[in-house]
N, C-alpha and C positions, 0 to 999 in steps of 0.2 A: 778432176773433182771427187771428195770422198763422198764414198756412198754413204745415204742415210739407212740407219737399222734400226732393229728395235732395240738395240742394246743402249741407245743412246737414253742419258736422265733426260728429264724435262727444261727446267727454264735456272740459268744461271743469271744472277745478279751480279754487277761491277762494281765494287765499292759497299760501304756500311756508315759512310759518313749521314749526313742530316736527309737529304734526300735517298738515299737507298736503305735507311731506316724506315722512312715513311713507306716506301714501296713496299716494304718487308711485310711491314706489319698488317697491311691490307690486303698481301698479296696471299701469304703464308696458309692463312686459315682457308682460304678460298680454295689452296692447291690442295691440303690436305684432305678436304672434302670430296675433292676429284682423285682421291689415292694417287697424285701425281706428287713427283719431286721438285723439290726449290732446294736451292747452293747459292751461296754468297759467295765470292772472291774478297779477300780482303788481304792485308798487307803479311807477310810469312813473320815480322816478329811481334803482329798481334796474337796470332796463334801460338807461336814459339817462343815468346818473351818470358821473364820470370814473373809479371805481374799478370798474366792471361788467367791465373784462378781469380783473382781479383775485378777483374773486367766487366762490368755489369752490361756493356754490350753485348759481350759475347755469351752472358748468361741469360739474355733475354733472347739473343738468338736460338740457345739450345733448347730456350723453354717452347719457343714459336715450333720447334722442330726442323729449323732451316740448317741443312749441311755448311759445315765452313770449313772451306780452302785457302791454305796458305799461298797466296801467288804474289810475284812482284811483276808490275805492268809494264816497267821498266825493260824486260826479258824483252828478246828480239821477237821478231812477228812470226818465225818458225814456230817457236814455244808458245806463244799463242794460240796460233792454230791447230798445236797438238791437243792444249787445255779444249778448246773451243769443240773440236769433234767430238768430243763425251757426250754435247747438248745440242737438244732440238733449238731450245730459243736463248739468247743471249740478249740481255738490258742490261747498256752500260749504265750506271748511275756514278761516276767517277768524277763529273766535272771538270773543270778548267784546272783544276789544282796540281793533276797530273802531268801538266808540261805541254809546251809546243810539240806538236807530233803526236802525241800519244793517241788521242782519238782516231786519226788517220790510220794511223799502223792497225789500231782497233778493229776498225770496220774492215781493210784490207785483209787480217786475220780471219774476221767472221765471215767473209766472203769466200777465202780458199778454204777454209774447215766445211764450207758445205751446209752452215747453219740453216732450218729451216725460214726460223724468222729472226730479226734482229732489230731492237730498238736503240739507236743510237744516241748517247747524250748530246740531244740537241732542245733540252727543255729550258728555251727563252723562246730568243727574239725571233722573226720571220727572215732568215738568214736569204730566202730567195729576193725579197725585196732589199735587204742589204745590200747583197752582192758582194764582190771583190771591193777592197781598196776605201772599204770604211775608216782607217786608221786604227782599227781593233783587229790585230795580225791574225788571235785566234778565231775570231768570226769569219775570217776569210778560210781558215780551216774546215769551217762548220759548210760553209757553201760548197765547199770541194768535195766533200763527204756526200750531201745531197745529190751532187754529179755523178760521184763514183755510184752510188746506191738506185740512180735511177741507167746508168748505164750497163746494167744486166738484168736478167730476168730469173736466177735460180734460186736467189734468197730473197724471199718477202722482208718486204721493211717498212716500218712503221715512225714515223717521226713525229712525236707529242710536242704543241709548242705552248708553251705557257706563259711567256713574259719573263718579267723580273720575278724574283722573290719579294714577297709583300714584306717580309723583313729588312732587305736589303735598302729598302726605301727611306728609312729610319736611324740607316749606317751613319754616325757622324763621319768618318772620314769619306764617302759618296758625296758628303755635303748639298745636299737636296732638304731633306729633314734632320738638326740638330734639339732636338726637344730638350736638354739642358740648357742650350743656350738662347731657345726662343728664336730660332731662324729658320727661314724657308727659302731655298732657292729654286725658283724656275727654270729650266732647262730649255735654252731658245727661245720659249714664251711662254706666258701662263696660259695659251690655248693648247700648246704641243701635248698631245698626249702618249700613256705607255698603260700596257698591261703587266698584271701580276696576280702573282697567284700563292698561295702559303705551301712549303713544303706537304703539308697535310694533306691538302687537296690535292699536290698532285699526287702523290702515293696514291688515294683512294681513287681517282679517275684513270692513274695508270695502269689499275688491277681492272677496273671495267672495261680499258679499251683493249687488253691483252687479252680478256676471258670474253669480248662480245662475240655473238652470235646472231647474223653470219659474220665469220672473221672478216676483220679490220685488218687489209693489206694494201701496201704501196701506196701509201696518201701522207700526207700531214693534216694531223688531227690538233684542231684548236682547243685550249682550254681556258678559260680565264676565271680567277676571283674577282677582278675589278678591271676596268678600264676607265679609265680616269683623265683628265687633265691636270697640269701642276697648278692652276687656278681652284679647279675645285677639290683639290688636295690641300692644299692651303685652308679652304672655306672649312672641310670636315677638320683639320687639324684644330682649328681655333675653337669651332663648335665645340668637339668633345673634349677638350683640355678648360675652355671657359679664359683663356687668353692669349693676348694680343701677340703674336709673333713678327718680325721683322721681316720685310718679302723683300725680295729682289731678284729680278731676271739677270740670270747670265747668258748673256746672246751667244749666237751661234758664231759669231766674228771674235767676241772675245775667249770663246771654249776654243776656237782651232788656233787662236794665238796663245793658249795655255799649252795646248797640244805640242805646238812649234817650240816652246820652250821647253817643254819636257816631254818628250815623245815615248820615254819609259816608265812614265808614270802611270801605273795601270789603271788608279782610279780618272786621272785625267780623261785616259782614253775613252771610259766607259762613261763620263759626262758629256763628252763631245759627241760621241754615238748616239746615246739617247736623248740628245738634244733635237735630233735630225728628224724624230716622230715618224716619217714612214718605216713600216716595217717594225716599229717598237710595238703597234697597238692594232688590235681589230676588235669588232663590234662583238660584246658578249651575247647579243642576244642570238648570234650566229653560230657560239660554241657549242663542242661535244655535251660538254655540263649543261646548258640550258635547254637544247633540245631532247635530251633524254630525261631531264626531271631531276639533276643533279643540285644538291645546294651547296653553295662555295661562300667560304669567308670575304666578303669585302673589305675594303678600307676602312672603314669608320668600324667594323666591330672588331677587327684583328684590332685596332687601334684599343678601341673600348678592353677589351679584354689584356692587353698586353700592362694597360696603366692600371689594371686591377691589382 
């Protein structure tokens, strides 16, 4: 085990994509107030490429006082461990785009490095309830990471469960809501529920959770912008748009048949998983944000803002 010492820097955020930037925008000012350091890891090409001077994201990071490190997450576990040994807290915002096995590798490296606190990329559904065998291999990996973290007591961990990004509901490729075509599909049934949160709310709440006193450790923290059934979602969309949509239920049987026919189709996998209901939602009244009085954006307010 690497010995913790005073030369460690404070917080390392992995990734400056949509979620990473939301976290950094909320967290960086708070860290500066505390005279603490915050660093973000981005790809080597981002900081070494010829267009780096014109990258508005880099300009924003520098303006926020965030240190930027170029590093390839495809590096081996030992290289990750060596990097993480320089930091007290590691917060992963890289998402599934990093590829299968990456999140598990990051978690193992964080534990091997002896970081004080680790926030894994678990900004999604309740993987404890989903368990293994959901039909979404990356969900299986997320469940395995939870088991890995709970099997040790040297590194504190915090899992933030957020549900789906609210915007993903309106992604035509996902197939639930297509505003242009005026179609809505309920996954499983109209009564099936899901929890959604915007990246901006996730970033703000992540900062609050990370800095909370007394310190939050070794637990799953639930947040939510909204918890809504597909039927209620359809009603909100028609009310806000003033339009009538074509509404169809995609049953579990249909979605499982789709998955059997196209097992490697990522969107088909997501539809089949989110039709399950269990593990895809939680009661908003019991979330960190409601219990602590933080307002969040529900589906109706998100849609009204988007349509403006």
